[in-house]
N, C-alpha and C positions, 0 to 999 in steps of 0.2 A: 520897923515901926511905920504905921500908916501916916501919910502926909495929910495936911489940912485939906488939900484938894480932894483926896480920896474920901475924906470924911464928908465933904459936901456932896460928892457924887454918889456916895453910898451911905445915906443916913441909916442909923441903926433903928430898927423897929422891933419893939418888944414882941416876942413870939409866945404863944400859949405853951404851957408845960406839956400838954398832951392834946392831940387833935385826932379825932377818928378819921381814918382814911376814907370812910364812906360818907363823911359829911359833905364834901364838895359834890359828890355824885347825887346826894339827896337834894342839895340846892339846885343842881342842874335839872333834876327831874321835876322839881316844883316850878322853876322858872320857865323851862322849855319842855313841856310834856310830850309834844310831838317829836322833838329832837331826841328825847330820851327813849321814846318808843322805837325810833329808827335805830338807836344804839342797841336796844334789846334784840331787835330783829337781826341785826348784823352779827351780834354775839352768837345767837342761836344758829343762824345759817352758817357762819364761819366755823363754829365748833363742829357742826355736822360735816362740813367739808374737810376740816383738819383731821377729824377722827373717823373719816369715812371707812377706813379699813376695820374699825371696831364696830361702828353702828350700822354699816350696810349689811343687809341680811344675806346678800349673795355676792358672788364675784361679778363685777361689772361686765366681764367678757364671756361669762358662762352662758352658752346657748342651750335651750331645751325646746326642741320643736314640738314637743307634746303639749306645751302650754303657750304657744305663740298666739299673739293678738288677743290675749285675755284682758278683760276689764279689771278694774280695781277689786281686790278681794283680800281676805285675811292673809293668804299666802303671799300675795303680791299687792301691796297697798296702793301702788301707783299703776298696776297692770304690767303687761309685758309688751315687748315690741314684736316686729315681724319675724324674728328668729328666736323668740322666747327668752330674751334677756330681761332681767328685772329692771323696771324703769326707776324705781326708788334708788337702787344701788347706783345706777348710771347717773342719775341726777346728783347724788351726793358726791360722787367722784368728779362729775362735771363742775360742781361748785368749787371743789378743791383746785381744779385746773384753771378755771376762769378767774377766781379770786387770787390765786397764786401769781398768775401772769400779770393781772391788773395791778396788784399791790406792788410787786417788784418793779414793774414799769413805771408806776407813779413815783415810787421812792427814788429811783434813778433819775427820772425826769426832774423832780423837785431839787435834788442835789445839784444837778447840772444847772438848772435854772437859777438857783440861789447863788451859786458861785458867780455865774455870769452877771446876774443882777447886782450883786454887791460890788463887784469890780467896776462895771460900767456906770452904775448909778452913783457910786461914791466919788469916783475920779472924774467922770464926765469926759468932755473933750472929744477929740477926733474918733477915738475907739468907740465911744458911746454912739456917735452919729452913724458910723459905719455899721455897728451892730444892730441899731434900730432899723436901718434900711434893709439889712439882710433878713430881719424878722418880718418886715413888711412883705418882702418877696415870698418868704416861706408861707406866711399866712394866706397869701393870695392863691396858693396852689390848692387844688382839691385834695383834702387830706386822705380820704379813703382810696382814691386812685393812686396816690403816692405810696400808701401803705401796701396796696396790692402789688404794685410794681416792685417795691423793695422786697416783699416777702417772696415774690416770684423769682427774684434774682438771687437772694441769699438763702432761701429755703424756709420752711415753716417749723423749725425746731422751737422748743420752748425758750431757749436762750436767745435765739434770733428774734422771736416775737417780742420778748421783753426789751431788747436793745432798740429794735425798730420803732416800737410804740413809744418808748421813752424819748427817743430823738425827735419823734413827730410832735410830742406834747411839750417838750422843753421850751421852745421859743415863745409860745404864747404865755406860759407861766413866767418866763424871764421878764417879759414886758410888764406883767401885773406886779411882780415883786419889785422890779426896778422903779416903778412909779412911787411905791411906798418908800424905797430907799432914798430917792431924791427928796421926798417930803421930810423924812427924818433927818437927812443930812443938814438941813437948814435950821434945825431946832437949837435953842440956846445951850442945852446941855452938851451938845456935840462940840460947840465952840468952847465951852468950859473945860471939857476933857482935853481938847487940844491945847488950851492955854496952860494947863498944868503939866504939859509934856507928854501926854499919851500919844503913842505912835499910831500910825494908820491901822495896823493889824489889830491893836488893842481896841481902838475905837470901833472898828468894824465888828469884831467878835463880841465885845462887851457892851456896846451901846446901840449900834445900828441893828445887828441881827436880832437881839431880843425884842426890839420894838417893831419888827416886821414879821415876827414869828407867827402872829395870829393870821396874817395874810397867807403865809405858807401853809398853815394847818387848814384854813378854810379852803384854799385852792386845792389842796391834796384831797380832802374829802369830797369836794364837788367834782374834781377831775376823775376820781375813782368811778363814779357812776357813769360818766361819759366813756371812760376807757373800757369798762365792762361791756358797754354797748358796742364799742369798736371790736373787742375780742369776739363777741357773739356774731357780729356782722362778718368778720373774716371767716369764722367757722361756718356760717351759713352759706357763704360763697365758695367754700371749699379750700380756703387758705389758712385755716386754723391748725390746731394740733393734729398731727397725722393719726389716723386710726391704728389700732383699736381703742386708743385712749378716748374717753368720753369728752365731748365738748358740747356745752349747752346750745351754742349756735348751730353746730352741725346736727344736733338732735332735732332742731326745728326744720331742717331741710332733709333731703333724701327720703328715707322711709317715713319720717314724721310728716312731710308734705304730701307724700303719696297716699298715705292712709288717713289724712286729716278728716275726711268726711265720714269714713266708716269707723275709725278708731281715733277719735279726737284727742284722747289722753296722751298719745305719743308726742304731740306738739304742745298740749296744754300745760303739762308740768314744767318742762324747761322754760317755756315762755313766761309762765307765772312766776317762777323763781327769779328770772332776769328782771321782770317788772318790779317785784317786791324789793330786790336788792338795790336797784337803781333808785327807787323811791326812798328807801331808807338812807342811802348815802346823801341824797339831795336834802332831805329834811334835817339830817344830822349836820351837814355842812352849813346850812343856814343858821341853825341853833348855835353852833360853835362860833360862827362869825359874830353873832350878837353878844355872846358871852365873853369872847376873848378880845374883841376890839375895845381898846380903852375909851374910845369916843362914844361907844354905845352902852357901856356898862351902867350908866346912870339913867338910861332912858327906858329901861324895861323892868 
């Protein structure tokens, strides 16, 4: 039987008998059309990468020297590269690789950052101070140089890239989430939960975490755009996914850079896809922040 304290902390709200699952999405599109446009772009691009093996017209590694360096045509919508590989197919598989690495790295980074932020922000004390000083030291280091060094030491496998990029992004995310945890910790409902006998684990999971979730979601969507740029930068510098797997950043360098003046489409398509995806993540992150932040819901 629920206690009086639980009744106060969890007031019952009458729920409609039926609600369309599309209604929240329609409200989001009406309130944040630019953010919704970013969501549509990401769904389209993400579906193209996820189902690249179905929608790609050619094998990304199949070379045909008879059609090398051809411009866009009905047979090759994005043209071909210097050894006759279809650029549309390579871009689709490159999206799968870039988004897959970026998404996995951001999820791992946010999980690590959330655990660290909840523990240090809720309990505070000496561990919190030491943790913040370590974050200061890490943020002072040039991130790209550190990433290149770590990739050079441990190799450029997909799993290695995910772990290295996640560890590089977790400290800054932990600081952002921790600030929200410290703010929530001083709220009256936290004291009310503790006064009715709720343990620390219950308070953290049931009251603190839900009230900082909007920060985590906004941080994840915004970080995804930055991480995609990091993955592309590593690929451009030759530290990305090993060939022959396509990498959007690697497509910009090498032959794409060599033939940029005579065959600009070789660098145009991967660069355009990177730009569009980063833009979409940024506008979606801004929109989600405004929609999910309880302090901003009534101001838009």
